[in-house]
KEPA-156576 format. One record per atom (N, C-alpha, C): y, x, z; atom name. Coordinates in steps of 0.001 Angstrom, whole numbers. Layout:
N
Y, X, Z, CA
...
***
This chain:
284
-10376, 114574, -35852, N
-8764, 114337, -36440, CA
-8327, 113769, -36285, C
-6829, 114208, -35289, N
-6004, 113074, -34596, CA
-4825, 113817, -35291, C
-3809, 112152, -36142, N
-2704, 112527, -36929, CA
-1484, 112535, -36167, C
-758, 113054, -36073, N
189, 112843, -35095, CA
1273, 112727, -35380, C
2250, 111761, -35793, N
3238, 111463, -36244, CA
4210, 111776, -35485, C
5669, 111970, -35716, N
6766, 112145, -35335, CA
7018, 110866, -34429, C
8297, 111225, -33259, N
8351, 109904, -32980, CA
9213, 109091, -33304, C
10260, 109244, -34045, N
10470, 108173, -34828, CA
9784, 107500, -35520, C
8802, 108006, -35929, N
8129, 107504, -36752, CA
7386, 106858, -36181, C
6696, 106939, -35266, N
5825, 106164, -34703, CA
6910, 104953, -34191, C
7774, 105245, -33520, N
8397, 104076, -33317, CA
8644, 102438, -34377, C
8760, 103368, -35815, N
8979, 102479, -36752, CA
7760, 101994, -36766, C
6462, 102356, -37083, N
5273, 102303, -36927, CA
4576, 101066, -35871, C
4995, 101149, -35042, N
5021, 100207, -33395, CA
6243, 99074, -34357, C
7226, 99616, -34455, N
7800, 98321, -34578, CA
7040, 97238, -35738, C
6603, 97811, -36401, N
6177, 97091, -37402, CA
4692, 96640, -37289, C
3721, 97120, -36586, N
2667, 96459, -36127, CA
2783, 94799, -35231, C
4139, 95472, -34284, N
4512, 94034, -33760, CA
5093, 93375, -34435, C
5773, 92928, -35446, N
6124, 91846, -35827, CA
5180, 91586, -36755, C
4015, 92328, -37055, N
3286, 91401, -37640, CA
2490, 90878, -37256, C
2074, 91199, -36324, N
1028, 90700, -34594, CA
1909, 89591, -34440, C
2981, 89337, -33857, N
4040, 88125, -33750, CA
3783, 87749, -35406, C
4183, 87970, -35983, N
4077, 86989, -37123, CA
2807, 86211, -37577, C
1471, 87087, -37234, N
140, 86734, -37084, CA
107, 85244, -36354, C
537, 85368, -34795, N
105, 84493, -34514, CA
1558, 83544, -34398, C
2706, 83425, -34748, N
3022, 82412, -34955, CA
2495, 81809, -35729, C
2051, 82299, -36948, N
1182, 81717, -37782, CA
21, 80923, -37349, C
-556, 82030, -36430, N
-2134, 81029, -35865, CA
-1575, 79740, -34947, C
-287, 80087, -34861, N
-70, 78845, -34177, CA
539, 77491, -34839, C
893, 77574, -35698, N
1329, 76222, -36705, CA
427, 75905, -37553, C
-1009, 77004, -37669, N
-2244, 76426, -38809, CA
-2462, 75463, -38011, C
-2742, 74380, -37777, N
-3911, 73015, -37679, CA
-5447, 73542, -37432, C
-5528, 73522, -36477, N
-7336, 73854, -35893, CA
-8360, 72740, -37224, C
-9338, 73024, -37562, N
-10019, 72275, -38429, CA
-10602, 71478, -37242, C
-11388, 70081, -37359, N
-11953, 69314, -36601, CA
-13879, 70244, -36740, C
-13948, 69623, -35514, N
-15463, 70273, -35214, CA
-16215, 69706, -35827, C
-17397, 70001, -36609, N
-18031, 69232, -37233, CA
-19802, 69150, -36468, C
-19728, 68011, -35977, N
-21176, 67877, -34981, CA
-22018, 67598, -35391, C
-22773, 68697, -36312, N
-24282, 68657, -36353, CA
-25256, 68803, -35734, C
-26629, 68446, -36080, N
-27401, 68504, -35415, CA
-27444, 70190, -34051, C
-27400, 71057, -34756, N
-27420, 72276, -34697, CA
-26213, 72417, -33423, C
-25252, 72104, -33590, N
-23697, 72336, -32869, CA
-24428, 71438, -31373, C
-25040, 70402, -31429, N
-25735, 68881, -30068, CA
-26421, 70173, -29838, C
-27092, 70585, -30301, N
-28339, 71308, -29922, CA
-27809, 72268, -28744, C
-26970, 73149, -29511, N
-26316, 74328, -28607, CA
-25483, 73669, -27366, C
-24654, 72188, -27804, N
-24056, 72362, -26866, CA
-24976, 72013, -25528, C
-26150, 71243, -26000, N
-27290, 70774, -25119, CA
-27599, 71425, -23989, C
-28137, 72826, -25041, N
-28706, 73952, -23756, CA
-27864, 74477, -23267, C
-26354, 74869, -23382, N
-25230, 75559, -22854, CA
-24970, 74537, -21424, C
-25021, 73250, -21462, N
-24886, 72255, -20581, CA
-26343, 72805, -19570, C
-27811, 72789, -20182, N
-28591, 72259, -19316, CA
-28686, 73937, -18461, C
-27975, 75252, -18686, N
-27491, 76493, -18707, CA
-26206, 76799, -17674, C
-25686, 75764, -17756, N
-24567, 75405, -16553, CA
-24807, 74682, -15346, C
-25689, 73868, -15113, N
-26385, 72779, -14550, CA
-27062, 73498, -13373, C
-28118, 74619, -14633, N
-28716, 75636, -13380, CA
-28508, 76679, -13105, C
-26959, 77159, -13096, N
-26854, 78187, -12831, CA
-25870, 77543, -11600, C
-25695, 76100, -11863, N
-24647, 75535, -10200, CA
-25845, 75232, -9486, C
-27122, 74814, -9726, N
-28182, 75225, -9195, CA
-28521, 75654, -8322, C
-28321, 76765, -8689, N
-28722, 78242, -8311, CA
-27871, 78462, -7094, C
-26644, 78578, -7575, N
-25786, 78786, -6673, CA
-25121, 77856, -5272, C
-25823, 76497, -5391, N
-25774, 75263, -4477, CA
-27215, 76116, -3383, C
-28699, 76649, -4183, N
-29094, 76818, -3489, CA
-29326, 78712, -2218, C
-28542, 79139, -3489, N
-27920, 80125, -2379, CA
-27168, 80285, -1176, C
-26780, 79052, -1427, N
-25137, 78784, 107, CA
-23994, 79116, -785, C
-24326, 79421, -2251, N
-22524, 79400, -2724, CA
-22126, 78138, -3465, C
-22303, 76859, -2791, N
-22185, 75844, -3453, CA
-20475, 75959, -4450, C
-20555, 75284, -5284, N
-19917, 75615, -6600, CA
-18774, 74213, -6425, C
-17468, 74338, -6053, N
-16309, 73696, -5227, CA
-15132, 73027, -6576, C
-15688, 71485, -7470, N
-15078, 71261, -8121, CA
-14007, 70751, -7757, C
-12633, 71619, -7961, N
-11429, 70566, -7497, CA
-10628, 69781, -8622, C
-10380, 68430, -8060, N
-9746, 67488, -8702, CA
-8653, 67833, -9740, C
-8975, 66740, -10594, N
-7509, 67662, -11562, CA
-6369, 66810, -11386, C
-5138, 67046, -11080, N
-4156, 66733, -10405, CA
-3974, 65431, -10980, C
-3774, 65570, -12159, N
-3826, 64391, -13095, CA
-4305, 63091, -12823, C
-6039, 63329, -12333, N
-6839, 62374, -12518, CA
-6049, 61858, -10500, C
-5381, 62649, -9659, N
-4880, 62490, -8653, CA
-4076, 61452, -8122, C
-3357, 61558, -9270, N
-1728, 60522, -9875, CA
-2207, 59862, -9923, C
-3256, 59439, -11055, N
-3811, 57976, -12029, CA
-4312, 57483, -10488, C
-5290, 58195, -9468, N
-6161, 57447, -8469, CA
-5262, 56762, -7708, C
-3511, 57564, -7051, N
-2801, 57261, -6388, CA
-2174, 55733, -6858, C
-1447, 55568, -8483, N
-1009, 55068, -9130, CA
-1696, 53676, -9104, C
-3581, 54366, -9396, N
-4331, 52827, -9321, CA
-3796, 51672, -8261, C
-4138, 52993, -6514, N
-3983, 52856, -5036, CA
-3251, 51715, -5346, C
-2014, 52329, -5748, N
-815, 51334, -5266, CA
-645, 49869, -6055, C
-1122, 50026, -8024, N
-924, 48708, -8325, CA
-2563, 47568, -7701, C
-2974, 48152, -7061, N
-4283, 47283, -6222, CA
-3456, 47092, -4696, C
-2561, 47635, -4426, N
-1926, 46959, -3667, CA
-1233, 45926, -3530, C
-378, 46364, -4601, N
1198, 45403, -4990, CA
-77, 43971, -5848, C
-987, 44162, -6003, N
-2202, 43591, -6626, CA
-2425, 42717, -5090, C
-2508, 43206, -4055, N
-3142, 42289, -3495, CA
-2023, 41436, -2987, C
-862, 42478, -2609, N
340, 41307, -1832, CA
571, 40363, -3075, C
458, 40247, -4709, N
878, 39268, -5327, CA
-180, 38112, -5448, C
-1055, 38477, -4673, N
-2647, 37686, -4449, CA
-2211, 36544, -2988, C
-1546, 37496, -2095, N
-1044, 36764, -704, CA
269, 35602, -914, C
1080, 36488, -2146, N
2323, 35345, -2680, CA
1828, 34010, -3194, C
744, 34163, -4083, N
631, 33036, -4876, CA
-528, 31959, -3830, C
-1413, 33061, -2902, N
-1759, 31684, -1746, CA
-801, 31181, -1223, C
72, 31805, -700, N
1589, 30909, -78, CA
1665, 30155, -543, C
2001, 30765, -2426, N
3020, 29510, -2841, CA
1999, 28039, -2845, C
870, 29055, -3570, N
236, 27454, -4203, CA
-285, 26239, -2748, C
-42, 26899, -1525, N
-85, 26176, -243, CA
1331, 25593, 74, C
2567, 25808, -252, N
3373, 25489, -816, CA
3787, 24340, -1709, C
2899, 24503, -2516, N
2955, 23734, -3225, CA
2004, 22052, -3359, C
1334, 22610, -2869, N
267, 21579, -2140, CA
1000, 20764, -866, C
1388, 21128, 408, N
2215, 20410, 1164, CA
3732, 19814, 384, C
4197, 20589, -762, N
4931, 19565, -1454, CA
4596, 18260, -2161, C
3490, 18558, -2738, N
2121, 17515, -3697, CA
2368, 16352, -2796, C
1667, 16564, -1542, N
1154, 15946, -615, CA
2423, 14809, 236, C
3563, 16055, 291, N
5105, 15264, 738, CA
5450, 14127, -427, C
5399, 15125, -1341, N
5772, 13935, -3038, CA
4859, 12931, -3262, C
4051, 12328, -2665, N
3046, 11544, -2815, CA
3367, 10680, -1651, C
3497, 10993, -500, N
3812, 10029, 630, CA
5421, 9586, 497, C
5885, 10482, -49, N
7208, 9888, -358, CA
7482, 8720, -1268, C
6621, 8634, -2588, N
6287, 7706, -3431, CA
5218, 6424, -2995, C
4544, 6810, -2209, N
4165, 5615, -1777, CA
5186, 5150, -703, C
5996, 5651, 579, N
7186, 4711, 663, CA
7787, 4630, 34, C
8010, 5414, -1097, N
9209, 3959, -2066, CA
8431, 3284, -2379, C
7417, 2761, -2770, N
6727, 1621, -3581, CA
7088, 536, -2243, C
6531, 1421, -1134, N
6446, 207, 54, CA
8001, -691, 542, C
9009, 615, 330, N
10058, -254, 441, CA
10800, -708, -740, C
10025, -409, -1931, N
10514, -1728, -3304, CA
10392, -2909, -2868, C
8919, -3221, -2389, N
8197, -3911, -2368, CA
8636, -5068, -1341, C
9154, -4154, -129, N
10055, -5318, 1461, CA
11255, -5457, 726, C
12263, -4502, -113, N
13581, -4784, -639, CA
13389, -6180, -2216, C
12355, -6137, -2410, N
11693, -7094, -3363, CA
11449, -8166, -2677, C
10646, -8358, -1512, N
10084, -9481, -370, CA
11566, -9535, 215, C
12882, -8872, 341, N
13561, -9159, 1385, CA
14540, -10209, 203, C
14530, -9540, -671, N
15215, -10347, -1998, CA
14970, -11817, -2611, C
14071, -12334, -2672, N
13088, -13008, -2572, CA
13640, -13961, -2002, C
13249, -13703, 229, N
13693, -14442, 1169, CA
15429, -14913, 1195, C
16212, -13822, 681, N
17207, -13900, 549, CA
18069, -15562, -362, C
16902, -15151, -1529, N
17625, -16054, -2715, CA
16765, -17626, -2284, C
15854, -17574, -1584, N
15138, -18525, -1181, CA
16357, -19388, 377, C
16552, -18337, 996, N
17777, -19331, 1801, CA
18939, -19671, 1288, C
19390, -18676, 623, N
20683, -19102, -273, CA
20900, -20389, -951, C
19703, -20643, -1364, N
19396, -21623, -2424, CA
19016, -23288, -1362, C
18700, -22627, -480, N
18138, -23722, 571, CA
19879, -24038, 1389, C
20578, -23233, 1858, N
21513, -23111, 2189, CA
22860, -24084, 1074, C
22867, -23479, -19, N
23250, -24535, -1381, CA
22706, -26004, -1617, C
21879, -25768, -1242, N
20867, -27465, -1679, CA
21096, -28127, -177, C
21190, -27707, 1183, N
21738, -27989, 2476, CA
23185, -28617, 2169, C
23822, -27305, 1665, N
25484, -28218, 1535, CA
25594, -29126, 645, C
25316, -29328, -222, N
25342, -30224, -1425, CA
24686, -30910, -1114, C
23461, -31665, 243, N
23045, -32571, -79, CA
24045, -32875, 1442, C
24847, -32256, 2529, N
25303, -32814, 3364, CA
26766, -32955, 3650, C
27089, -32823, 2430, N
28857, -33065, 1689, CA
29185, -34183, 2054, C
30163, -34490, 1755, N
30717, -35589, 1648, CA
30891, -36773, 333, C
30189, -37722, 219, N
29721, -38180, -1205, CA
31304, -38634, -1826, C
31126, -38632, -2993, N
32625, -38317, -3594, CA
32629, -39359, -5021, C
33062, -39670, -5582, N
33181, -40793, -6944, CA
32708, -39542, -8136, C
31865, -39172, -8809, N
31645, -38611, -9639, CA
30751, -39100, -10597, C
31323, -39294, -11885, N
30030, -39672, -13255, CA
29370, -38664, -14071, C
28642, -37991, -13396, N
27796, -37119, -14522, CA
27844, -37283, -15394, C
27084, -38323, -16197, N
27235, -38787, -18053, CA
28399, -39532, -18177, C
29075, -40236, -17727, N
30547, -40796, -18018, CA
30197, -42286, -17901, C
29299, -42776, -17444, N
29163, -44501, -17306, CA
28028, -45224, -16488, C
28089, -46106, -16069, N
27161, -46779, -14954, CA
26238, -47302, -15388, C
25762, -47454, -16489, N
24522, -47477, -17111, CA
23863, -46103, -16712, C
24348, -45330, -17580, N
23139, -43776, -18127, CA
23607, -43339, -16233, C
24526, -43138, -15845, N
24289, -42647, -14190, CA
23260, -43027, -13228, C
22824, -44073, -13543, N
21695, -45037, -12642, CA
20186, -44461, -12956, C
20151, -44254, -14611, N
19305, -44404, -15495, CA
18708, -42627, -14689, C
19900, -41768, -14788, N
19718, -40698, -14488, CA
19796, -40294, -12599, C
19855, -41121, -11986, N
19526, -40834, -10389, CA
18400, -41451, -10791, C
17705, -42665, -10977, N
16592, -43117, -10838, CA
15477, -41860, -11412, C
15570, -41315, -12410, N
14697, -39783, -12873, CA
14837, -39034, -11696, C
15771, -38562, -11016, N
16039, -37060, -10602, CA
15371, -37827, -9106, C
15316, -39670, -8972, N
14516, -39933, -7576, CA
13226, -39249, -7608, C
12585, -39733, -8707, N
11171, -39393, -8841, CA
10879, -37761, -8929, C
12016, -37267, -9041, N
11318, -35209, -8833, CA
12130, -35114, -7600, C
13008, -35412, -6813, N
13944, -34860, -6156, CA
14138, -35960, -5510, C
13131, -36278, -4004, N
14130, -37966, -3410, CA
15501, -36990, -2990, C
15550, -36323, -2061, N
16667, -35801, -1364, CA
17769, -36082, -2572, C
17626, -35285, -3925, N
18742, -35051, -4547, CA
19191, -36463, -4885, C
18210, -37055, -5331, N
18116, -38767, -6062, CA
18744, -40008, -5234, C
18678, -39445, -3756, N
19261, -40419, -2726, CA
20524, -39943, -2999, C
21017, -38782, -3110, N
22998, -38468, -3264, CA
22951, -39116, -4647, C
22135, -39077, -5054, N
22485, -39127, -6879, CA
22835, -40756, -7031, C
22307, -41780, -6256, N
22269, -42813, -6364, CA
23328, -43377, -4715, C
23982, -42583, -3881, N
24908, -42873, -2848, CA
26102, -42549, -3868, C
26325, -41864, -4826, N
27245, -41153, -5593, CA
27746, -42543, -6825, C
26402, -43223, -7347, N
26912, -44247, -8432, CA
27695, -45450, -7283, C
26861, -45342, -6164, N
27627, -46484, -5440, CA
29179, -46423, -5280, C
29532, -44849, -4754, N
31119, -44482, -4577, CA
31971, -44314, -5909, C
30956, -44264, -6872, N
32169, -44181, -8524, CA
31767, -44993, -8627, C
30575, -46868, -8632, N
30911, -47694, -9594, CA
31017, -48895, -9081, C
31762, -49171, -7611, N
31385, -50415, -6490, CA
31642, -52129, -7374, C
31528, -52323, -7218, N
30750, -53949, -7196, CA
30829, -53947, -8824, C
29773, -53385, -9002, N
28737, -53078, -10523, CA
27474, -53585, -9826, C
26364, -54196, -11063, N
25083, -54192, -10570, CA
24465, -52756, -10791, C
25097, -51850, -11285, N
24564, -50806, -10984, CA
24496, -50599, -9709, C
25475, -50607, -8999, N
25799, -50274, -7245, CA
24927, -50859, -6611, C
24314, -52477, -7169, N
23884, -52500, -6384, CA
21952, -52486, -6454, C
21931, -51841, -7759, N
20779, -51849, -8660, CA
20288, -50211, -7279, C
21560, -49540, -7181, N
21202, -48090, -6495, CA
21054, -48490, -5243, C
21573, -49723, -4367, N
21551, -49767, -3062, CA
19877, -50275, -2919, C
19579, -51484, -3951, N
18124, -51692, -3691, CA
17027, -51282, -3781, C
17346, -49324, -4893, N
16577, -48916, -4859, CA
16420, -47608, -3585, C
17855, -47301, -2986, N
17574, -46386, -1515, CA
16693, -47569, -1105, C
16682, -48677, -559, N
16119, -49357, 566, CA
14701, -49374, 222, C
14441, -49132, -798, N
12833, -48718, -1303, CA
11879, -47149, -619, C
13435, -46133, -652, N
13237, -45127, -395, CA
13198, -45232, 930, C
14222, -45625, 2162, N
14373, -45931, 3180, CA
12844, -46252, 3775, C
12717, -47590, 2984, N
11069, -48278, 3823, CA
10066, -47385, 3407, C
9620, -46513, 2270, N
8721, -45219, 2688, CA
8817, -44482, 3327, C
10138, -44076, 4335, N
9906, -43158, 5200, CA
10084, -44087, 6607, C
10158, -45364, 6696, N
9914, -45922, 7947, CA
11471, -46288, 8941, C
12374, -46209, 7728, N
13812, -46371, 8218, CA
14292, -47897, 7910, C
13428, -48804, 8636, N
13488, -49903, 8029, CA
15430, -50329, 8776, C
15860, -50138, 9594, N
17053, -50660, 10078, CA
18434, -50372, 8597, C
17663, -48902, 8539, N
18508, -48548, 7247, CA
18126, -49163, 5809, C
17058, -49619, 5486, N
16921, -50612, 4738, CA
17104, -51897, 4110, C
17470, -52717, 5707, N
18083, -54268, 5753, CA
19891, -53500, 5576, C
20058, -52374, 5892, N
21714, -52562, 5533, CA
21863, -52310, 3993, C
21107, -52001, 3346, N
21219, -51560, 2097, CA
20531, -52527, 937, C
19428, -53210, 1731, N
19291, -54426, 639, CA
20230, -55273, 847, C
20852, -55560, 2122, N
21895, -56740, 2479, CA
22848, -56073, 1057, C
23489, -55277, 1245, N
24398, -54563, 467, CA
24172, -54901, -1373, C
22956, -54750, -1563, N
22280, -54937, -2697, CA
22243, -56477, -3321, C
22095, -57774, -2238, N
22302, -59086, -2456, CA
23896, -59733, -2169, C
24814, -58737, -1880, N
25777, -59621, -1094, CA
26302, -60146, -2382, C
26572, -61530, -2247, N
27093, -62097, -3325, CA
25934, -62846, -4147, C
24330, -62896, -3951, N
23564, -62851, -4098, CA
23469, -63258, -5643, C
23436, -61928, -6651, N
23586, -61648, -7862, CA
22205, -62182, -8256, C
22582, -62817, -9774, N
21786, -63098, -10231, CA
20935, -62615, -11380, C
20068, -61229, -10626, N
19175, -59901, -11492, CA
17971, -60245, -11674, C
17379, -59870, -12442, N
15753, -59768, -12400, CA
15409, -59292, -11530, C
15691, -58074, -10604, N
15103, -57694, -9418, CA
15671, -58301, -8268, C
16277, -59556, -8044, N
17010, -59953, -7240, CA
16423, -60642, -6242, C
15086, -61516, -6804, N
14532, -62415, -6155, CA
13259, -61131, -4964, C
13223, -60133, -5792, N
12052, -59381, -5429, CA
12713, -58453, -3890, C
13806, -58374, -4185, N
14502, -57386, -3307, CA
15351, -58439, -1532, C
15342, -59748, -2099, N
15211, -60791, -805, CA
13867, -60364, -352, C
12910, -60405, -934, N
11661, -60477, -343, CA
11690, -59693, 285, C
11759, -58016, 100, N
12193, -56878, 611, CA
12923, -57197, 1949, C
13955, -57608, 1639, N
15062, -58068, 2929, CA
14520, -58478, 3916, C
13820, -59252, 3271, N
13155, -60303, 4613, CA
11899, -59568, 5531, C
11511, -58680, 4794, N
10177, -58068, 5224, CA
10505, -57310, 6247, C
11717, -56081, 6091, N
12467, -55518, 6567, CA
12991, -56145, 7694, C
13808, -57540, 7941, N
14279, -57934, 9264, CA
12812, -58187, 10269, C
11619, -58910, 9548, N
10877, -59039, 10679, CA
10218, -57851, 11448, C
10225, -56839, 10460, N
10018, -55045, 11147, CA
11176, -54777, 12197, C
12343, -55380, 11842, N
13342, -55011, 12948, CA
13086, -55878, 14010, C
12497, -57177, 13784, N
12653, -58077, 15165, CA
14003, -59281, 15017, C
14361, -59322, 13646, N
14942, -60190, 13149, CA
14794, -61111, 12647, C
13646, -61788, 13101, N
12963, -63349, 12738, CA
14196, -63910, 11650, C
15496, -64521, 13042, N
15565, -65511, 12266, CA
16871, -65335, 10874, C
17082, -64079, 10801, N
17878, -63500, 9394, CA
16652, -63929, 8457, C
15351, -63119, 8842, N
14406, -62994, 7953, CA
14201, -64926, 7647, C
14098, -65389, 8428, N
13871, -67026, 7821, CA
15672, -67302, 6692, C
16619, -66777, 7512, N
17576, -67591, 6366, CA
17737, -66715, 5133, C
16753, -65203, 5085, N
16614, -65067, 3898, CA
15707, -65713, 2880, C
14666, -65708, 3733, N
13621, -66718, 2658, CA
14135, -67865, 2047, C
15051, -68557, 2801, N
15663, -69729, 2649, CA
16498, -69707, 1720, C
17554, -69015, 1286, N
17906, -68308, 263, CA
17043, -68071, -938, C
16150, -67470, -736, N
15185, -66841, -1681, CA
14652, -67939, -2376, C
14390, -68906, -1459, N
13654, -70377, -1938, CA
14904, -70827, -3053, C
15874, -70962, -2520, N
16776, -71932, -3290, CA
16817, -70914, -4647, C
17359, -69873, -4850, N
18016, -69413, -5172, CA
17148, -68435, -6366, C
16060, -68130, -5913, N
15050, -67260, -6927, CA
13594, -67524, -7163, C
13370, -69086, -6476, N
11709, -68818, -6327, CA
11572, -69994, -7697, C
12186, -70351, -8114, N
12338, -71126, -9624, CA
11743, -70318, -10678, C
12078, -68906, -10609, N
11825, -67509, -11587, CA
10856, -67005, -11053, C
10386, -66770, -9592, N
9337, -66394, -9056, CA
8000, -66454, -9891, C
6989, -65007, -9516, N
5743, -65149, -10463, CA
4762, -65114, -8931, C
3788, -65943, -9545, N
2982, -66538, -8799, CA
2161, -65428, -7443, C
2694, -64271, -7761, N
2918, -63313, -6304, CA
3630, -62769, -5637, C
4900, -63505, -5981, N
6236, -63474, -5109, CA
6486, -65104, -4132, C
5874, -65948, -5254, N
5713, -67644, -4091, CA
4483, -66915, -3098, C
3340, -66227, -3414, N
2447, -66034, -2119, CA
2679, -65335, -723, C
3879, -63978, -1565, N
4844, -63185, -794, CA
5624, -64050, 109, C
6400, -65020, -562, N
7726, -65355, 442, CA
6521, -65826, 1461, C
5585, -66905, 975, N
4734, -68019, 2000, CA
4132, -67142, 3080, C
3800, -65785, 2661, N
3325, -65054, 4233, CA
4102, -64744, 4897, C
5723, -64254, 4077, N
6532, -63906, 5169, CA
7097, -65142, 5665, C
6984, -66104, 5455, N
7689, -67322, 5996, CA
6526, -67747, 7666, C
5213, -67503, 7223, N
4699, -67485, 7915, CA
4475, -66361, 9338, C
5171, -65040, 8875, N
5305, -64073, 10059, CA
6412, -64041, 10670, C
7548, -64718, 10147, N
8594, -65269, 10295, CA
9005, -66127, 11554, C
7464, -67415, 11011, N
7993, -68057, 12250, CA
8860, -69278, 11895, C
9301, -69357, 10238, N
10235, -70160, 9976, CA
9660, -71733, 9947, C
10441, -72407, 10036, N
10702, -73721, 10373, CA
9893, -73924, 8460, C
9068, -75601, 8680, N
8764, -75980, 7223, CA
10118, -76755, 6234, C
9932, -76287, 5047, N
11031, -76690, 4288, CA
11058, -78303, 4087, C
***
């Protein structure tokens, strides 16, 4: 038996049923699903379903109806992005290799530059040292070749001659100039005579006998009564004989005999006798 309702009533019922269905669907969408409890029974069921699916796929393949599995668009997109990242990574690796090569070349260039700088520093130091030596030599040359002028480094003749003698022992060239300065600063003094006598010894050591005669004679001018005068007279006679001036040597030996022989030492008297023999002086 079929119950027929009037059209307005059916419409109202349909509307109510629709509202109820819509409401139920909304409720179904908003209520969260309960998580699946994967117990042994569920896992066995899943395994059986997978095996049936595999057999179905194999049967379709055997029947000539292969199962085509279309790739997921998201997977394709991810693969494309992965390929792009691989290419970019390869580009980065190439760039790093080029940068490393540039760094190695720069490092090598820097090492070479450092070696060159060290070599240049060494050459500059050597050049500075050589220039310093040349400057010192030029200064010393100018000092030694300059005109002799009166100058007293110590302020007194005795201390000036003592300083000159000390300098003569360590630096003969400067010592020679110091003796000449004493002579120029304190003329007609015993210190000037001693300076001439010491200059004579210096010239004899250089085999400059003629110069030795000149300064020995200056030291003995006026025949001073100084303790070194007798010895200097013998040196003068020896230098005169060496320069082939035997007559003057005999005259000097005669002055020695008259002025200094009495206070002479035995070696000095012996030497005087030898010099008279070399010069061929007549017997007194």
